NUGU-896588 format. One record per residue (C-alpha): residue number from 1; y, x, z; residue in three letters. Coordinates in steps of 0.25 Angstrom, whole numbers, padded with zeros to 4 digits. Each point is the difference from the previous one (the first is absolute). Layout:
# residues N
+-----+-------+-------+-------+-----+
:   n :    yy :    xx :    zz : res :
+-----+-------+-------+-------+-----+
: NUM :     Y :     X :     Z : ALA :
...
+-----+-------+-------+-------+-----+
END
This chain:
# residues 250
+-----+-------+-------+-------+-----+
:   n :    yy :    xx :    zz : res :
+-----+-------+-------+-------+-----+
:   1 :  0365 :  0632 :  0305 : MET :
:   2 :  0011 : -0002 :  0011 : THR :
:   3 :  0009 : -0006 : -0010 : VAL :
:   4 : -0011 : -0009 : -0006 : LEU :
:   5 : -0004 : -0004 :  0014 : ARG :
:   6 :  0014 : -0004 :  0004 : ALA :
:   7 :  0002 : -0008 : -0012 : SER :
:   8 : -0013 : -0008 :  0002 : ALA :
:   9 :  0004 : -0003 :  0014 : LEU :
:  10 :  0014 : -0004 : -0004 : LEU :
:  11 : -0006 : -0010 : -0010 : LEU :
:  12 : -0010 : -0005 :  0010 : LEU :
:  13 :  0012 : -0003 :  0010 : PHE :
:  14 :  0008 : -0006 : -0011 : THR :
:  15 : -0012 : -0009 : -0004 : ALA :
:  16 : -0002 : -0004 :  0015 : CYS :
:  17 :  0015 : -0003 :  0003 : ALA :
:  18 :  0001 : -0009 : -0012 : SER :
:  19 : -0013 : -0008 :  0002 : THR :
:  20 :  0005 : -0014 :  0002 : PRO :
:  21 : -0003 : -0006 :  0013 : SER :
:  22 : -0011 : -0011 :  0001 : ALA :
:  23 :  0006 : -0014 : -0002 : PRO :
:  24 :  0003 : -0008 :  0012 : SER :
:  25 : -0010 : -0011 :  0004 : THR :
:  26 :  0004 : -0014 : -0005 : PRO :
:  27 :  0005 : -0009 :  0011 : PRO :
:  28 : -0011 : -0010 : -0002 : GLN :
:  29 : -0010 :  0011 :  0005 : LEU :
:  30 :  0008 :  0006 :  0012 : GLN :
:  31 : -0002 : -0006 :  0013 : GLU :
:  32 :  0013 :  0000 :  0007 : GLN :
:  33 :  0015 :  0002 : -0002 : PHE :
:  34 :  0012 :  0001 :  0009 : VAL :
:  35 :  0011 : -0008 : -0007 : LEU :
:  36 :  0011 :  0001 :  0009 : ALA :
:  37 :  0003 :  0001 :  0015 : LYS :
:  38 : -0009 : -0010 :  0007 : GLY :
:  39 : -0007 : -0004 : -0013 : VAL :
:  40 : -0014 :  0004 : -0005 : ARG :
:  41 : -0010 : -0006 : -0010 : VAL :
:  42 : -0015 :  0003 :  0001 : ARG :
:  43 : -0010 : -0003 : -0010 : ARG :
:  44 : -0012 : -0009 :  0004 : LEU :
:  45 : -0007 : -0004 : -0013 : ALA :
:  46 :  0004 :  0001 : -0015 : PRO :
:  47 :  0013 : -0007 : -0002 : GLY :
:  48 :  0001 : -0003 :  0015 : VAL :
:  49 :  0010 :  0007 :  0009 : TRP :
:  50 :  0003 : -0002 :  0015 : MET :
:  51 :  0015 :  0002 :  0003 : HIS :
:  52 :  0004 :  0004 :  0014 : ILE :
:  53 :  0014 : -0001 :  0005 : THR :
:  54 :  0006 :  0004 :  0013 : GLU :
:  55 :  0010 : -0008 :  0008 : ALA :
:  56 :  0013 :  0004 :  0007 : GLY :
:  57 :  0009 : -0008 :  0010 : GLY :
:  58 : -0008 : -0008 :  0010 : ASP :
:  59 : -0013 :  0003 : -0007 : TRP :
:  60 :  0002 :  0014 : -0001 : ALA :
:  61 : -0012 :  0008 : -0004 : GLY :
:  62 : -0009 : -0012 : -0003 : VAL :
:  63 : -0006 :  0001 : -0013 : THR :
:  64 : -0004 : -0012 : -0009 : ALA :
:  65 : -0010 : -0001 : -0012 : ASN :
:  66 :  0001 : -0008 : -0013 : GLY :
:  67 : -0006 :  0002 : -0014 : LEU :
:  68 :  0005 :  0004 : -0014 : LEU :
:  69 : -0010 : -0005 : -0010 : VAL :
:  70 :  0000 :  0004 : -0014 : GLU :
:  71 : -0001 : -0012 : -0010 : ASP :
:  72 : -0001 :  0004 : -0015 : GLY :
:  73 :  0012 :  0008 : -0003 : ASP :
:  74 :  0008 : -0005 :  0013 : ALA :
:  75 : -0003 : -0002 :  0014 : SER :
:  76 :  0001 : -0010 :  0012 : ILE :
:  77 :  0006 :  0004 :  0014 : LEU :
:  78 : -0007 : -0007 :  0012 : VAL :
:  79 :  0010 :  0000 :  0011 : ASP :
:  80 :  0013 :  0008 : -0001 : THR :
:  81 :  0001 :  0010 :  0011 : GLY :
:  82 :  0010 : -0001 :  0011 : TRP :
:  83 :  0013 :  0002 : -0007 : THR :
:  84 :  0006 : -0001 : -0014 : PRO :
:  85 :  0000 :  0015 :  0000 : GLU :
:  86 : -0015 :  0000 :  0001 : HIS :
:  87 : -0002 : -0010 : -0011 : SER :
:  88 :  0010 :  0009 : -0009 : LYS :
:  89 : -0009 :  0012 :  0002 : ALA :
:  90 : -0013 : -0008 : -0003 : LEU :
:  91 :  0007 : -0006 : -0013 : LEU :
:  92 :  0005 :  0013 : -0005 : THR :
:  93 : -0014 :  0007 :  0002 : TRP :
:  94 : -0007 : -0011 : -0007 : ALA :
:  95 :  0009 :  0001 : -0012 : ARG :
:  96 :  0003 :  0015 : -0001 : ASP :
:  97 : -0013 :  0006 :  0005 : THR :
:  98 : -0011 : -0010 : -0001 : LEU :
:  99 :  0006 : -0006 : -0013 : HIS :
: 100 : -0004 : -0014 :  0005 : HIS :
: 101 :  0013 : -0007 :  0004 : PRO :
: 102 :  0000 : -0011 :  0010 : VAL :
: 103 :  0001 : -0013 : -0007 : ARG :
: 104 : -0003 : -0009 :  0012 : ALA :
: 105 : -0001 :  0000 :  0015 : ALA :
: 106 : -0006 : -0009 :  0011 : LEU :
: 107 :  0001 :  0000 :  0015 : VAL :
: 108 : -0011 : -0003 :  0009 : THR :
: 109 :  0009 : -0006 :  0012 : HIS :
: 110 :  0014 : -0002 :  0004 : PHE :
: 111 :  0002 :  0012 :  0009 : HIS :
: 112 :  0010 :  0011 : -0004 : VAL :
: 113 : -0011 :  0011 : -0002 : ASP :
: 114 : -0005 : -0009 : -0011 : ARG :
: 115 :  0013 : -0005 : -0006 : THR :
: 116 :  0011 :  0010 :  0004 : GLY :
: 117 :  0000 :  0006 : -0015 : GLY :
: 118 :  0002 : -0013 : -0007 : ILE :
: 119 :  0015 :  0002 : -0003 : PRO :
: 120 : -0003 :  0012 : -0008 : THR :
: 121 : -0010 : -0008 : -0008 : LEU :
: 122 :  0010 : -0011 : -0002 : ASP :
: 123 :  0010 :  0010 : -0005 : ALA :
: 124 : -0010 :  0005 : -0010 : GLU :
: 125 : -0003 : -0014 : -0005 : GLY :
: 126 : -0015 :  0001 :  0005 : ILE :
: 127 : -0005 : -0013 :  0005 : PRO :
: 128 : -0005 :  0000 :  0014 : VAL :
: 129 : -0011 : -0011 :  0004 : HIS :
: 130 : -0004 : -0006 :  0013 : GLY :
: 131 : -0005 : -0013 :  0006 : ARG :
: 132 :  0010 : -0011 :  0003 : GLU :
: 133 : -0002 :  0002 :  0015 : ASP :
: 134 :  0003 :  0015 : -0002 : THR :
: 135 :  0013 : -0003 : -0007 : ALA :
: 136 :  0004 : -0010 :  0011 : LEU :
: 137 : -0003 :  0009 :  0012 : ARG :
: 138 :  0006 :  0012 : -0007 : ALA :
: 139 :  0013 : -0008 : -0002 : GLY :
: 140 :  0000 : -0005 :  0015 : LYS :
: 141 : -0002 :  0014 :  0005 : GLN :
: 142 :  0011 :  0006 : -0008 : GLY :
: 143 : -0010 :  0009 : -0009 : ASN :
: 144 :  0000 :  0001 : -0015 : PRO :
: 145 : -0006 : -0012 : -0007 : VAL :
: 146 : -0010 :  0000 : -0011 : PRO :
: 147 :  0006 : -0009 : -0011 : GLN :
: 148 : -0013 : -0003 : -0008 : GLN :
: 149 : -0012 : -0008 :  0006 : ARG :
: 150 : -0015 :  0003 :  0002 : LEU :
: 151 : -0011 : -0010 :  0002 : GLY :
: 152 : -0010 :  0000 :  0012 : ASP :
: 153 : -0011 :  0005 : -0010 : ALA :
: 154 :  0003 :  0006 : -0013 : GLN :
: 155 : -0001 :  0012 : -0009 : ASP :
: 156 :  0012 :  0009 : -0002 : PHE :
: 157 : -0004 :  0009 : -0012 : GLY :
: 158 : -0011 :  0009 :  0005 : PRO :
: 159 :  0002 : -0005 :  0014 : LEU :
: 160 : -0006 : -0012 :  0007 : SER :
: 161 :  0009 : -0006 :  0011 : VAL :
: 162 : -0005 : -0009 :  0012 : PHE :
: 163 :  0006 : -0006 :  0012 : PHE :
: 164 : -0011 : -0001 :  0010 : PRO :
: 165 :  0008 : -0007 :  0011 : GLY :
: 166 :  0009 :  0005 :  0011 : ALA :
: 167 : -0002 :  0013 :  0007 : GLY :
: 168 :  0010 :  0011 :  0002 : HIS :
: 169 :  0010 : -0010 : -0005 : SER :
: 170 : -0001 : -0014 : -0005 : PRO :
: 171 :  0002 :  0003 : -0014 : ASP :
: 172 : -0009 :  0013 : -0002 : ASN :
: 173 : -0007 :  0002 : -0013 : ILE :
: 174 : -0011 :  0010 : -0004 : VAL :
: 175 : -0001 :  0006 : -0014 : VAL :
: 176 : -0013 :  0005 : -0007 : MET :
: 177 :  0000 :  0010 : -0012 : HIS :
: 178 : -0012 : -0006 : -0007 : ARG :
: 179 : -0004 :  0012 : -0009 : ALA :
: 180 :  0000 :  0011 :  0012 : SER :
: 181 : -0004 : -0009 :  0012 : GLY :
: 182 :  0013 :  0004 :  0007 : VAL :
: 183 :  0004 : -0011 :  0010 : LEU :
: 184 :  0014 :  0001 :  0005 : TYR :
: 185 :  0000 : -0007 :  0014 : GLY :
: 186 :  0014 :  0003 :  0004 : GLY :
: 187 :  0003 : -0002 :  0014 : CYS :
: 188 : -0011 : -0011 :  0001 : PHE :
: 189 : -0010 :  0011 :  0001 : ILE :
: 190 :  0001 :  0011 :  0011 : LYS :
: 191 : -0003 :  0015 : -0002 : ASP :
: 192 : -0012 :  0006 :  0006 : ALA :
: 193 :  0008 :  0008 :  0010 : SER :
: 194 :  0008 : -0012 :  0005 : ALA :
: 195 : -0001 : -0003 :  0015 : LYS :
: 196 :  0007 : -0013 : -0001 : GLY :
: 197 :  0005 : -0011 : -0010 : LEU :
: 198 :  0013 :  0006 : -0001 : GLY :
: 199 :  0013 : -0009 : -0002 : ASN :
: 200 : -0004 : -0014 :  0004 : LEU :
: 201 :  0013 : -0006 :  0000 : GLU :
: 202 : -0003 : -0009 : -0011 : ASP :
: 203 : -0016 :  0000 :  0001 : ALA :
: 204 : -0009 : -0011 :  0002 : ASP :
: 205 : -0011 :  0007 :  0008 : VAL :
: 206 : -0009 : -0013 :  0001 : SER :
: 207 :  0000 : -0003 : -0015 : ALA :
: 208 : -0002 :  0015 : -0004 : TRP :
: 209 : -0015 :  0001 :  0002 : PRO :
: 210 : -0002 : -0012 : -0009 : GLY :
: 211 :  0009 :  0005 : -0010 : SER :
: 212 : -0008 :  0013 : -0001 : ILE :
: 213 : -0013 : -0008 : -0002 : GLN :
: 214 :  0007 : -0007 : -0012 : ARG :
: 215 :  0004 :  0014 : -0005 : GLU :
: 216 : -0014 :  0005 :  0001 : ARG :
: 217 : -0005 : -0012 : -0008 : GLU :
: 218 :  0010 :  0001 : -0011 : HIS :
: 219 : -0001 :  0015 : -0002 : PHE :
: 220 : -0014 :  0003 :  0005 : PRO :
: 221 : -0002 :  0015 : -0005 : ASN :
: 222 :  0012 :  0008 :  0001 : PRO :
: 223 : -0002 :  0015 : -0002 : ARG :
: 224 :  0013 :  0005 :  0007 : ILE :
: 225 :  0009 : -0008 :  0009 : ILE :
: 226 :  0014 :  0004 :  0002 : VAL :
: 227 :  0007 : -0004 :  0013 : PRO :
: 228 :  0015 : -0002 :  0001 : GLY :
: 229 :  0001 :  0013 :  0008 : HIS :
: 230 : -0008 :  0013 :  0001 : GLU :
: 231 : -0013 :  0003 : -0007 : GLN :
: 232 : -0008 : -0008 : -0010 : PRO :
: 233 : -0015 : -0002 :  0004 : GLY :
: 234 : -0012 : -0009 : -0004 : GLY :
: 235 : -0004 : -0013 :  0005 : THR :
: 236 : -0001 :  0005 :  0015 : LYS :
: 237 :  0015 : -0002 :  0000 : LEU :
: 238 : -0003 : -0015 :  0000 : LEU :
: 239 : -0010 :  0002 :  0011 : ASP :
: 240 :  0010 :  0008 :  0008 : HIS :
: 241 :  0011 : -0011 : -0002 : THR :
: 242 : -0009 : -0011 :  0005 : GLU :
: 243 : -0004 :  0009 :  0012 : ALA :
: 244 :  0015 :  0001 :  0003 : LEU :
: 245 :  0002 : -0014 : -0001 : LEU :
: 246 : -0012 : -0003 :  0009 : LYS :
: 247 :  0006 :  0009 :  0010 : LYS :
: 248 :  0014 : -0006 : -0001 : ALA :
: 249 : -0006 : -0014 :  0003 : SER :
: 250 : -0006 :  0004 :  0013 : HIS :
+-----+-------+-------+-------+-----+
END
């Protein structure tokens, strides 16, 4: 009995030890990945990822948001991160893990937290789109320049692009993912925790409220709004941005 019992225990142990581990969850179903130092992605909706990149240098510790949107067997990058290294991490993950390589990109205004990764995209032959005004202003400030042009209101694959008017910057656009209702406001929209309007060096505070109203009319029912910095929210982010503008005007 002792020998038989020992044999049975050995067989049981061998079977357990050789049982294959459960397959890992496909990236399309996971919620968040850390891609590299200072680079993360977070799933907002099927096929829609928010990327978060952290600055160094003069802006050390400041994070900036963008989108990575699946489009068929490829994807579109909205804003590039602060640096070429940030864009490189995003492109590598989209290609090797998500299996939706980036085929095109667009930038929402001319500041470096939107355009800083353009050199990586250029080197990979990936076209980067921006408004004519964005390209001119990026060049004047010494930031990387998008080489392809966007209209003020156009579809871009699964996205709709709209220029509502000046706000955070004279050239800022917003981007809607039509299927999911995710609206990417970029720096035109402030997050719920913001105590002020942030960097106003290029802002037009007097025009901004009217621009928000045009954005509301053009995209009336967003489900999720992604600001340029910090956490996504709902339409209360628009209300909060308007409240900050009223406070700034007094």
